[in-house]
Backbone as a printed PyTorch tensor [residue, N CA C, xyz], in Angstrom:
tensor([[[ 98.4290,  94.7590,  70.8520],
         [ 98.4830,  93.7310,  70.6380],
         [ 99.8250,  93.4210,  71.2770]],

        [[ 99.7790,  91.7360,  71.4600],
         [101.2680,  91.2540,  71.5620],
         [101.4050,  91.0220,  70.0940]],

        [[102.5870,  91.8570,  69.6630],
         [102.4630,  91.0070,  68.3140],
         [103.8580,  90.1280,  68.1070]],

        [[104.5420,  90.3690,  69.1130],
         [105.7840,  88.9390,  68.5480],
         [105.1690,  87.7630,  68.6660]],

        [[105.4770,  86.6740,  67.5180],
         [105.1980,  85.0970,  66.9710],
         [105.6400,  85.2430,  68.6080]],

        [[106.9790,  84.9100,  69.0460],
         [107.4360,  84.2750,  70.6450],
         [106.7350,  84.5900,  71.6760]],

        [[105.6240,  85.6230,  71.7030],
         [104.8680,  86.5350,  72.7050],
         [102.9440,  85.2260,  72.5240]],

        [[103.1990,  85.7000,  71.3500],
         [101.6100,  84.7600,  70.9750],
         [101.7620,  83.3160,  71.7260]],

        [[102.9130,  83.1420,  70.9290],
         [103.1680,  81.5320,  71.3710],
         [103.1060,  80.8560,  72.7690]],

        [[103.6970,  81.8210,  73.1760],
         [103.5800,  81.9100,  74.8310],
         [102.2940,  81.8260,  74.9670]],

        [[101.6460,  82.8180,  75.2650],
         [100.1520,  83.3120,  75.8880],
         [ 98.9490,  81.8850,  74.8390]],

        [[ 99.4840,  81.2630,  73.9170],
         [ 99.0870,  79.9900,  73.0380],
         [ 98.9820,  78.6330,  74.2470]],

        [[100.2530,  78.5220,  74.5070],
         [100.7900,  78.0310,  75.6820],
         [100.1060,  78.0110,  76.8860]],

        [[100.4110,  78.8880,  77.2730],
         [ 99.4670,  79.2210,  78.9040],
         [ 97.9920,  78.1480,  78.5620]],

        [[ 97.3290,  79.4010,  77.1720],
         [ 96.0210,  78.7640,  77.4620],
         [ 95.5940,  77.0950,  77.3030]],

        [[ 96.3870,  76.7540,  76.8150],
         [ 96.8750,  75.2230,  76.1530],
         [ 96.6200,  74.6520,  77.8350]],

        [[ 97.4980,  75.0620,  78.7460],
         [ 97.7960,  74.3800,  80.1830],
         [ 97.3010,  74.4680,  80.8320]],

        [[ 96.5160,  75.6950,  80.9590],
         [ 95.3180,  75.7100,  81.9390],
         [ 94.1650,  75.0320,  81.7640]],

        [[ 94.3390,  74.0450,  82.6000],
         [ 93.3210,  73.5300,  83.1320],
         [ 92.3960,  74.3290,  84.2680]],

        [[ 92.4310,  74.8420,  85.0140],
         [ 91.8280,  74.8660,  85.6600],
         [ 90.7000,  75.9300,  84.8150]],

        [[ 91.2360,  77.1770,  83.9030],
         [ 90.1830,  78.0000,  83.7390],
         [ 89.4380,  77.2470,  82.8760]],

        [[ 90.0790,  75.8130,  82.1780],
         [ 89.1400,  75.1320,  81.4180],
         [ 88.1700,  73.9230,  82.0530]],

        [[ 88.6860,  73.5860,  83.5130],
         [ 87.6630,  72.9010,  84.7940],
         [ 86.4010,  74.2130,  84.5390]],

        [[ 86.7690,  75.6510,  84.5440],
         [ 85.6550,  76.1660,  84.9830],
         [ 84.8460,  76.9940,  83.9160]],

        [[ 85.1380,  76.6710,  82.8040],
         [ 84.6620,  77.1910,  81.7700],
         [ 84.8130,  78.4610,  81.3210]],

        [[ 85.7300,  78.9450,  81.5780],
         [ 86.0930,  80.2620,  81.0200],
         [ 86.9880,  80.3050,  79.5770]],

        [[ 86.9120,  81.3330,  79.2750],
         [ 87.4790,  81.6530,  77.7480],
         [ 88.1010,  83.1380,  77.2410]],

        [[ 89.2390,  83.3250,  76.6280],
         [ 90.1930,  84.1930,  77.0570],
         [ 89.7040,  84.8950,  75.7180]],

        [[ 90.1170,  85.8880,  76.0030],
         [ 90.2760,  86.7330,  74.6490],
         [ 91.0390,  88.1030,  75.1610]],

        [[ 92.3150,  88.6020,  73.8440],
         [ 92.8720,  89.2630,  74.5950],
         [ 92.4580,  90.5840,  73.6520]],

        [[ 92.3360,  91.7140,  74.2760],
         [ 91.9260,  93.0690,  73.2270],
         [ 92.8930,  93.7090,  73.1250]],

        [[ 94.6150,  94.3590,  74.0700],
         [ 95.4570,  94.3660,  73.6830],
         [ 96.3990,  94.3440,  74.5850]],

        [[ 97.6640,  94.6720,  75.4270],
         [ 98.0810,  94.4460,  75.7690],
         [ 97.7630,  95.2940,  77.2780]],

        [[ 97.5780,  94.3350,  78.0210],
         [ 97.5640,  94.5490,  79.6220],
         [ 96.1270,  94.6610,  79.7440]],

        [[ 95.5380,  93.6590,  78.3030],
         [ 93.5920,  94.5830,  78.3710],
         [ 93.4100,  92.8610,  78.0120]],

        [[ 92.8260,  91.9550,  79.2460],
         [ 91.8620,  90.5990,  78.4650],
         [ 90.6200,  90.6660,  78.8810]],

        [[ 89.9670,  89.7680,  78.2620],
         [ 88.6200,  89.3460,  78.8910],
         [ 88.5280,  87.5600,  78.9330]],

        [[ 88.1040,  87.5480,  80.2780],
         [ 87.0930,  86.4170,  80.6150],
         [ 85.4150,  86.2080,  80.8380]],

        [[ 85.3120,  85.1790,  79.8650],
         [ 83.6750,  84.8430,  79.8910],
         [ 83.7220,  83.5570,  80.7540]],

        [[ 82.5390,  83.7270,  80.9870],
         [ 82.5480,  81.9440,  82.0160],
         [ 81.1000,  82.1410,  81.8110]],

        [[ 80.1750,  80.8480,  81.7360],
         [ 78.5790,  81.3480,  82.4570],
         [ 78.3530,  80.2870,  83.5850]],

        [[ 78.1100,  80.8240,  84.5790],
         [ 77.6590,  80.1390,  85.7520],
         [ 76.7620,  79.4610,  85.6640]],

        [[ 77.2700,  77.7690,  85.9830],
         [ 76.9430,  77.0370,  86.1830],
         [ 76.8430,  76.3450,  87.7460]],

        [[ 75.7940,  74.9600,  87.9830],
         [ 75.0980,  74.3650,  88.9460],
         [ 76.2860,  74.3170,  89.7200]],

        [[ 77.8400,  73.8240,  89.1430],
         [ 78.9720,  73.4750,  89.7910],
         [ 79.8850,  74.3180,  90.1010]],

        [[ 79.2650,  75.4680,  89.9870],
         [ 79.6320,  76.7480,  90.2650],
         [ 79.1570,  77.8560,  91.5970]],

        [[ 78.3650,  76.9110,  91.9450],
         [ 77.5090,  77.6940,  93.2700],
         [ 77.9910,  77.3480,  94.7080]],

        [[ 77.8070,  78.3310,  96.0570],
         [ 78.1170,  77.6120,  96.8490],
         [ 77.1760,  77.8850,  97.4820]],

        [[ 75.6380,  78.0800,  97.3110],
         [ 74.5200,  77.7240,  97.7550],
         [ 73.2280,  77.9670,  96.6670]],

        [[ 72.0170,  77.5780,  96.5140],
         [ 71.0440,  77.5720,  95.9990],
         [ 70.9470,  78.5280,  95.2540]],

        [[ 71.7460,  79.0170,  94.0470],
         [ 71.2430,  80.0790,  93.2640],
         [ 72.4410,  81.5240,  93.1380]],

        [[ 73.3880,  80.9310,  94.1570],
         [ 74.4370,  81.8710,  94.0780],
         [ 76.0530,  81.4600,  93.8950]],

        [[ 76.5620,  82.3710,  93.1100],
         [ 78.6010,  81.6230,  92.5590],
         [ 79.0220,  81.7910,  93.9470]],

        [[ 80.1940,  81.3650,  93.9500],
         [ 81.0680,  80.7270,  95.3090],
         [ 82.1160,  81.8420,  94.7950]],

        [[ 82.0100,  82.4470,  95.7560],
         [ 83.2480,  83.9900,  96.2180],
         [ 84.5580,  83.6350,  95.6740]],

        [[ 84.8300,  82.4320,  95.6730],
         [ 86.1900,  81.5420,  95.4280],
         [ 86.4090,  81.4470,  93.8920]],

        [[ 85.2850,  81.4340,  92.9600],
         [ 85.2800,  81.2670,  91.6420],
         [ 85.2060,  82.4090,  91.2940]],

        [[ 84.6290,  83.4760,  91.8210],
         [ 84.9910,  85.2190,  91.5040],
         [ 86.3040,  85.7490,  91.8980]],

        [[ 87.1960,  85.0190,  92.5270],
         [ 88.3380,  85.3610,  92.8640],
         [ 89.1250,  84.6900,  91.9250]],

        [[ 88.9530,  83.4260,  91.8940],
         [ 89.7990,  83.1360,  91.1350],
         [ 89.4680,  83.4000,  89.4550]],

        [[ 88.4930,  83.7360,  89.1760],
         [ 88.6730,  84.4620,  87.6290],
         [ 88.9310,  85.9820,  87.5550]],

        [[ 89.1830,  86.6350,  88.4210],
         [ 89.7120,  88.6470,  88.9730],
         [ 91.3230,  87.9220,  89.0150]],

        [[ 91.7600,  87.0910,  89.4480],
         [ 92.6440,  86.3740,  89.3140],
         [ 93.6240,  86.1760,  88.1080]],

        [[ 92.9110,  85.0060,  87.8530],
         [ 92.9150,  84.9010,  86.0280],
         [ 93.2370,  86.0400,  85.3040]],

        [[ 91.8450,  86.5670,  85.4240],
         [ 92.3000,  87.9330,  84.0050],
         [ 93.2980,  88.9640,  84.2970]],

        [[ 93.5180,  89.2800,  85.9060],
         [ 94.9220,  90.1900,  86.1520],
         [ 96.1040,  89.5770,  85.6160]],

        [[ 95.6370,  88.3630,  85.3280],
         [ 97.2400,  87.3460,  85.9780],
         [ 97.3580,  87.7020,  83.5560]],

        [[ 96.8580,  86.9710,  83.0590],
         [ 96.8310,  86.8110,  81.6720],
         [ 96.9470,  88.5430,  81.1680]],

        [[ 96.0130,  89.8590,  81.4980],
         [ 96.3740,  90.6660,  81.3380],
         [ 97.6440,  90.7280,  81.7510]],

        [[ 98.9110,  90.7020,  82.3250],
         [100.1950,  91.2100,  83.1380],
         [100.9800,  90.3510,  82.1340]],

        [[100.2810,  89.0000,  81.5280],
         [100.9590,  88.3350,  80.9590],
         [101.2630,  88.8470,  79.7560]],

        [[100.3560,  89.6490,  79.2050],
         [101.0120,  90.2620,  77.5980],
         [101.4580,  91.4230,  77.3970]],

        [[101.7820,  91.3680,  79.1930],
         [103.2930,  93.0250,  78.5580],
         [104.3910,  91.8540,  78.9620]],

        [[104.9140,  90.5110,  79.3000],
         [105.7400,  90.4450,  79.4730],
         [106.2250,  89.0350,  78.3950]],

        [[105.0030,  88.6700,  77.8040],
         [105.1070,  87.3710,  76.9880],
         [105.9150,  87.3250,  76.0310]],

        [[106.5940,  88.9930,  75.1850],
         [107.4910,  88.5960,  73.9990],
         [109.0900,  88.4350,  74.7310]],

        [[108.8330,  88.9030,  76.0210],
         [110.6490,  88.9550,  76.7870],
         [110.6150,  87.1470,  77.1470]],

        [[110.1430,  86.2230,  76.8790],
         [110.1080,  84.8060,  77.5370],
         [109.5990,  84.8890,  79.0390]],

        [[108.7420,  85.9820,  79.7080],
         [108.6010,  85.5830,  80.4480],
         [107.0950,  85.1150,  81.4220]],

        [[106.7610,  84.8910,  82.0520],
         [105.2590,  84.2500,  82.6810],
         [105.2030,  85.2500,  84.1740]],

        [[103.9150,  85.0840,  84.5020],
         [103.5410,  86.0480,  85.6580],
         [102.8360,  85.1620,  87.2900]],

        [[103.5740,  85.3820,  88.4990],
         [102.9040,  84.6100,  89.0400],
         [102.4830,  85.9650,  90.4730]],

        [[100.8680,  85.9670,  90.5970],
         [100.4780,  86.6620,  91.7870],
         [100.8880,  86.5850,  93.1220]],

        [[101.5350,  87.9400,  92.9610],
         [102.0620,  88.5900,  94.4840],
         [101.4370,  88.2140,  95.3740]],

        [[ 99.9250,  89.9460,  95.6100],
         [ 99.4410,  89.8240,  96.1250],
         [ 98.0430,  90.6030,  95.3600]],

        [[ 96.6230,  90.2070,  96.2520],
         [ 95.6490,  90.3980,  95.4210],
         [ 94.7950,  90.8850,  96.6990]],

        [[ 93.5860,  92.0110,  96.3530],
         [ 92.3980,  92.4810,  96.6700],
         [ 91.2640,  92.4350,  95.9390]],

        [[ 90.2970,  91.9120,  96.4210],
         [ 88.4810,  91.8400,  95.8240],
         [ 87.7800,  92.7600,  96.7170]],

        [[ 87.0770,  93.1160,  95.9860],
         [ 85.2140,  93.5340,  96.7990],
         [ 84.4280,  92.8030,  96.3280]],

        [[ 83.7940,  92.2460,  96.7060],
         [ 82.0540,  91.9130,  96.0080],
         [ 81.1750,  92.5250,  96.4450]],

        [[ 80.5340,  93.1740,  95.6720],
         [ 79.7380,  94.0280,  95.7350],
         [ 78.4220,  93.5800,  95.1650]],

        [[ 78.0930,  93.0300,  94.3750],
         [ 76.9210,  91.7920,  94.0180],
         [ 76.8340,  90.3750,  93.8730]],

        [[ 75.7490,  89.4740,  94.4790],
         [ 76.1690,  88.4410,  93.9350],
         [ 76.0850,  88.0030,  92.7750]],

        [[ 76.1530,  87.1840,  92.2580],
         [ 76.1340,  86.6040,  90.3450],
         [ 75.0710,  84.7740,  91.0760]],

        [[ 74.3100,  84.9500,  90.0160],
         [ 73.4720,  83.8160,  89.9330],
         [ 73.7910,  82.9510,  88.9510]],

        [[ 73.1900,  81.5810,  89.3060],
         [ 73.2310,  80.7280,  88.3700],
         [ 72.7130,  81.2980,  86.6560]],

        [[ 73.3510,  80.6850,  85.7190],
         [ 72.7940,  81.0750,  84.0310],
         [ 72.9980,  82.3080,  83.4870]],

        [[ 73.6060,  83.3300,  85.2210],
         [ 74.2800,  84.3190,  84.2880],
         [ 75.6240,  84.3570,  83.7580]],

        [[ 75.8970,  85.6610,  82.4810],
         [ 76.8210,  85.1790,  81.6400],
         [ 78.1290,  86.3810,  82.4060]],

        [[ 79.1920,  86.0650,  82.6050],
         [ 79.5480,  86.7350,  83.7260],
         [ 81.1450,  87.3290,  82.9170]],

        [[ 81.3440,  88.4510,  82.3730],
         [ 82.4680,  89.2670,  81.5150],
         [ 83.6460,  90.1630,  82.3570]],

        [[ 84.8630,  89.4290,  82.8390],
         [ 86.1210,  90.0550,  83.1480],
         [ 86.8720,  90.6210,  82.7560]],

        [[ 87.4070,  91.9560,  82.6160],
         [ 88.3310,  92.9600,  82.1970],
         [ 89.0990,  93.1730,  83.0080]],

        [[ 90.1730,  92.6860,  82.5020],
         [ 91.9070,  93.7850,  83.2730],
         [ 92.0650,  94.7920,  82.3550]],

        [[ 92.8360,  95.7030,  83.2350],
         [ 93.3360,  96.5710,  83.1270],
         [ 95.0960,  97.1000,  83.6060]],

        [[ 95.8530,  97.5200,  82.7470],
         [ 97.0870,  97.8920,  83.0390],
         [ 97.0220,  98.8370,  84.2560]],

        [[ 97.5970,  98.9590,  85.6340],
         [ 97.9480, 100.2080,  85.8860],
         [ 98.6520, 101.1550,  86.3250]],

        [[100.2230,  99.9630,  86.3190],
         [101.1700, 100.4820,  85.9800],
         [102.3590,  98.8750,  86.0230]],

        [[103.0580,  99.5440,  85.0080],
         [104.1110,  98.5140,  84.8140],
         [105.4890,  98.6370,  85.4080]],

        [[105.6540,  98.4330,  86.3960],
         [107.3600,  98.6690,  87.1880],
         [108.6040,  97.2410,  86.5490]],

        [[109.2940,  98.3100,  87.2470],
         [110.3540,  97.0600,  86.5930],
         [111.0680,  95.8270,  86.9500]],

        [[109.8360,  95.2000,  87.9060],
         [109.9420,  93.7750,  88.9740],
         [108.9600,  93.9470,  89.3180]],

        [[107.4780,  94.3380,  89.5000],
         [106.7890,  94.4100,  89.6970],
         [105.2050,  95.0310,  88.5370]],

        [[104.4920,  93.9420,  88.2420],
         [103.1050,  94.5390,  87.4270],
         [101.7060,  94.5420,  88.3100]],

        [[101.2380,  95.9570,  88.5860],
         [ 99.6380,  96.3930,  89.0810],
         [ 98.9540,  96.4300,  87.8030]],

        [[ 98.2430,  95.8290,  88.7310],
         [ 96.6760,  95.4330,  87.8430],
         [ 95.4600,  95.1560,  88.0640]],

        [[ 94.7090,  95.7200,  87.5510],
         [ 92.9130,  95.9780,  88.2250],
         [ 92.2310,  95.2950,  87.5610]],

        [[ 90.8780,  94.3640,  87.6540],
         [ 90.2280,  93.5000,  87.1330],
         [ 88.6090,  94.2330,  87.6960]],

        [[ 87.9340,  93.7170,  86.8250],
         [ 86.7020,  93.8720,  87.3670],
         [ 85.8420,  92.4150,  86.7250]],

        [[ 84.3160,  92.6680,  87.1970],
         [ 83.7420,  91.4470,  86.6660],
         [ 82.2250,  92.3390,  86.5000]],

        [[ 81.5600,  91.9210,  85.2260],
         [ 80.1450,  92.6200,  85.0780],
         [ 79.3760,  91.2820,  84.5160]],

        [[ 77.9510,  91.3560,  84.9370],
         [ 77.2890,  90.5500,  84.4700],
         [ 76.5050,  91.0780,  83.3680]],

        [[ 75.9830,  89.7180,  82.9920],
         [ 75.2920,  90.8730,  81.0750],
         [ 74.7620,  91.9330,  81.0440]],

        [[ 73.6810,  92.0210,  82.5070],
         [ 73.2460,  93.3580,  82.3100],
         [ 74.6240,  94.4650,  82.5280]],

        [[ 75.2460,  94.4890,  82.6040],
         [ 76.5120,  95.3920,  82.8380],
         [ 77.0090,  95.8060,  84.2630]],

        [[ 76.0270,  95.1150,  85.3530],
         [ 76.4500,  95.3120,  86.6280],
         [ 77.2760,  94.8280,  87.1660]],

        [[ 78.2930,  95.5460,  87.6860],
         [ 79.8060,  95.3040,  88.1990],
         [ 79.2050,  94.3950,  89.4140]],

        [[ 79.6540,  93.2840,  89.3530],
         [ 79.5470,  91.9680,  90.7630],
         [ 80.7150,  91.7820,  91.4010]],

        [[ 82.2610,  92.0970,  91.2070],
         [ 83.2490,  92.3970,  92.0350],
         [ 84.6440,  92.7590,  91.2240]],

        [[ 85.7690,  93.8830,  91.8880],
         [ 86.7340,  94.5050,  91.5530],
         [ 87.8110,  93.7770,  91.9610]],

        [[ 89.4730,  93.9880,  91.8990],
         [ 90.4990,  93.2720,  92.1380],
         [ 91.2990,  94.2950,  91.7890]],

        [[ 92.0270,  94.3710,  92.3880],
         [ 93.9870,  94.6260,  92.3120],
         [ 94.9310,  93.6550,  93.0830]],

        [[ 95.7590,  93.8580,  91.8010],
         [ 96.6390,  92.8060,  91.9520],
         [ 98.0250,  93.4560,  91.8140]],

        [[ 99.0790,  92.5440,  92.1610],
         [100.4640,  92.7370,  91.6990],
         [100.7070,  91.5580,  91.4190]],

        [[102.1260,  91.7170,  90.0430],
         [102.2670,  90.4590,  89.5750],
         [104.0310,  90.4680,  89.3800]],

        [[104.8060,  89.4450,  89.7900],
         [106.0380,  89.1670,  89.4620],
         [105.8900,  88.3380,  87.9720]],

        [[106.8020,  89.1660,  87.1840],
         [107.4180,  88.7140,  86.3120],
         [108.7840,  87.7250,  85.9270]],

        [[108.6830,  86.4420,  85.6250],
         [109.9370,  85.7290,  85.7400],
         [109.7740,  84.8240,  84.9660]],

        [[111.2730,  84.0720,  84.2450],
         [111.1340,  83.1590,  83.5430],
         [110.7720,  82.2340,  82.9900]],

        [[109.9420,  82.3480,  81.9690],
         [108.7880,  80.8420,  81.2980],
         [109.6150,  79.8860,  81.7980]],

        [[110.8660,  79.4060,  81.3850],
         [110.9790,  78.0600,  81.7120],
         [111.3680,  77.4400,  82.9210]],

        [[111.1380,  78.6840,  83.5890],
         [111.0200,  78.4450,  85.5390],
         [109.6830,  77.4300,  85.4440]],

        [[108.5010,  77.8740,  84.9320],
         [107.0950,  77.1800,  85.3220],
         [106.6560,  76.0630,  84.2890]],

        [[107.9730,  75.7020,  83.3140],
         [107.9000,  74.7220,  82.8320],
         [107.6140,  74.5900,  81.1370]],

        [[107.5460,  75.9690,  80.8260],
         [107.6430,  76.3110,  79.1860],
         [108.3620,  75.6070,  78.5750]],

        [[108.4250,  75.2590,  77.1030],
         [109.0600,  74.9200,  76.4910],
         [109.2270,  76.0940,  75.7170]],

        [[110.4210,  76.8260,  75.3510],
         [110.2810,  77.6150,  73.9980],
         [111.1050,  77.5740,  73.0730]]])
């Protein structure tokens, strides 16, 4: 777990200032360093076609999950992360009314780049999509955080 006060304060600021995840109705839980979960209920405003979730929402959830997981690894150093690259595989469609659970996993913590993985499952434990991403840590002040 992110045990330093400084790290938790930065993560709390990240949650309070992330209007996009709030707009989508995503809820963050930190499981341990590098591993977080976002949960979201698929609503009508998230759909691309009648009944099916937009792929951009899935991509957003995966990116946010990997990014928040990476953030837990560097927040104690007053750093945040930015996505460098990500790759998504869509496996099954998500439907309106489903609860989605996205979980991150650290692949490698490098000196300058963090490699992450994430997957989204529905409440029936069906894997809907997976992603790999690379993240660049940098000073939180450059992103506008006040520490």
